[in-house]
N, C-alpha and C positions, 0 to 999 in steps of 0.2 A: 505494500500499500503506498502509494506516495503522499508524503506528509508535507502539506502546503500552507506556508503564512502569506497572508494576504495585507497588503500594507496600500492602505488610501485613506484619506480624508473625509472621504464622502459615503456617509452610510447606506446610500442607494445604490452607488458602484459596488460597495462591497457585497452588499446583499445579491446583486444581481451575479457577481462574480461566483459566489457561494451556490448559486442556483445552478450555473453551468456546472461546476465541478461535481455537484451533488449527483449529476446523471452519469457520472464515470463511476465504475465499478473497481477500478486501478487507483483511485487517489482520493483524498478527503482534506478539507480545510481545517487544519490544528490549531489555528490562532489567526487574530486579526490585529492589526496596529495602525493607529491614526495618523502618526506623524514618524520622522526618521530616526526620530531618538528613541520611539517605543520599539522599532524594528532592532536597533542595537542593542535595547536591554532584553527584550525576548531571546535574540540570540546567545547572549549571555546565560541563559539559564534553561535553553532545550535544544536540542538537534534537531533541524530541518533538513528537507530533502530538495526542497524549491522554494524560492521567494518570488511572489509577485508583487512588484515594486512600482507604486507609480510614482511619476517624474515630478509632478509638483506637487509637494505638499507642504504645510507650515515648517516653518523653520527650515531645518538641513533639508535642501532638495534632495532627489532622487540620485542623481549624480553624485553628490557629496558623500551620500548613504553607501553607493554602490563602491567608491574607492575605499571605503573605511570597513566595507564587506571584505572586499579583495585584500585589504591588508591584513585582516584578523582571522577570516576564514578560508583563506585561498580561492578553492575553484567551486564554492558552492553555487550551485546553479542559481541566476538571477535573470528574472524577466521583466524586462521594464516596460510598463504599460504607460500609455500617454494619449492625451487629445490631440497632439501634435500629429500630422500626418509624417509618415516615415522619411519622405524627402528633406524634413526640416530636421529631425532629430536622429533619426535612426543610424547615421554611420558615427556620428557622435557619440551615442552611448554605447555602441559596439566597440568603438576606440577605447572606452573608459573602461572595459572590462565587463560588460552585460554579457550573459549568453544568448538573448533573444531581444528582439524588438519587436511590440505587438500595439498597434493603435487600437483605441477602445471602440473605434469604429467595427474593426475585424475582431473583435473579442469572442463574440456569441458564436461565430463558426470556427475560428483557428486557436481557441486558448486551451483547450485540451490537447490538440496535435502540439502546439508550442511546448506546454508542459511535458509531454512524453519525450519530446526532441531533446530538452535540454536535461532533462532528468538522466537520459541515457549517455549523456557525455557530448552531445552535439551541440551546433548553433540553430538557433530559429532564426530565419530570415524571409520575408517572401522573395519571388524572385525579381521584383524591382529594385528592391533593396540590396539583393546579390548583384544585381547589376551594377549598383550604385558603388559598393565596395569594391568591383572590380576596377571600376573607373577611377577610383581614389587611390588604389595602389599604383595604377599605370601613370596617373599625370602627378606632376608636383603639388601635392595638397596642400604645402604651406604656401602658396603663392599668394592666395588672396589674404587681404586684410582681415576679413571676419574669422580666418580660421585660428588667430592668434589670440582671440577674445576667450575670457574663461567661460565656463558654461553658464554662470549667473548672469555673464556680459552677455552672452549669447540670447539667453532668454530675454533681456531686457531690448534688446535690439529688437527681435520678432515682437514684442508686446509694442513698443514705439512705432515700428513699421506699420502694425497692424490698426493704428490709429487710437490705441488706448493712450489714456493720461496717465501723469506720474501717479495721482491718488489711485486709479483703477489698478495699475501694476504693483503698486506697494499692498493695496489689500488682497489682491491675488496672489502675491509671495508673501504675505504676512510679515514686511518690512515696513520701515518709514519712509516717508516720502525722500526725506535727506538722504537716505542710504540709495534709493532708487535715481537722486538726482547725480549722486555721487558715481554710481555705475554709468548712468548715460553719459557724464562729461569725460569719464575714464575711456569708454569704448569709442567715443567721438574723435578723442585725441589720438589712440591707436590707430583707427583707422582714416584720419587724417580727413575728417570730414567738419563741417562748419556748424551744422545746424540738424532739426529732426527733418526736414525735405529731404536734406541731401541723402540723411540715411536710410530714407522710404525708398527713394529712387534706387539707392543701391541694391536695398533688400529685393527691390523688385527685380532689377537687371540680373542679380545673381541666382533669383528665383527661391529666395529664403523663405519668401511669402508670396500667396497668390495674389495679383492685382486687383484692385477693387475694380467692381462693374456698376454702372448706373442700372 
């Protein structure tokens, strides 16, 4: 029986994932966590076979927690689950050490397959994401300015380019407005951009977000 720990701060999402897993005869949900720190606390007390980890949680985000898991628990399989489409975050989370990446939109159909895949020692990626990984290896991945951003800076970039205000981003990430402004100033400096308009144009040009349509 595959023992799964679900980490997501939204009760509705956790319940949905539990219902999907309950249909399988070879796995069970052994516990739930509401944020990144709870994940680490639970891992200190019990052994798990697979972690299903939301990318965006209050406090420490999914990638920060993932890196901590890699440091402390080696190859423990971690499936990153996100509202972001794979073209935005898939390559980044796999390079950070995830065993797989799954968008929440795909979860109803692919969650069980993804858990089985990473539990058996494999990597779960969609065909589209596999192609992107191949391209990332083939080209000079570090040439684009946004590749030098930290994961949190990259999140803020995507939020700003999607039209969210500083206050909305702060609320989404459970951080202060001042902290978000600091991230924005830092990423603009790293990318040699002057303002949010240039940032948005950059994000659309490099397909980090979908262009807005009327």
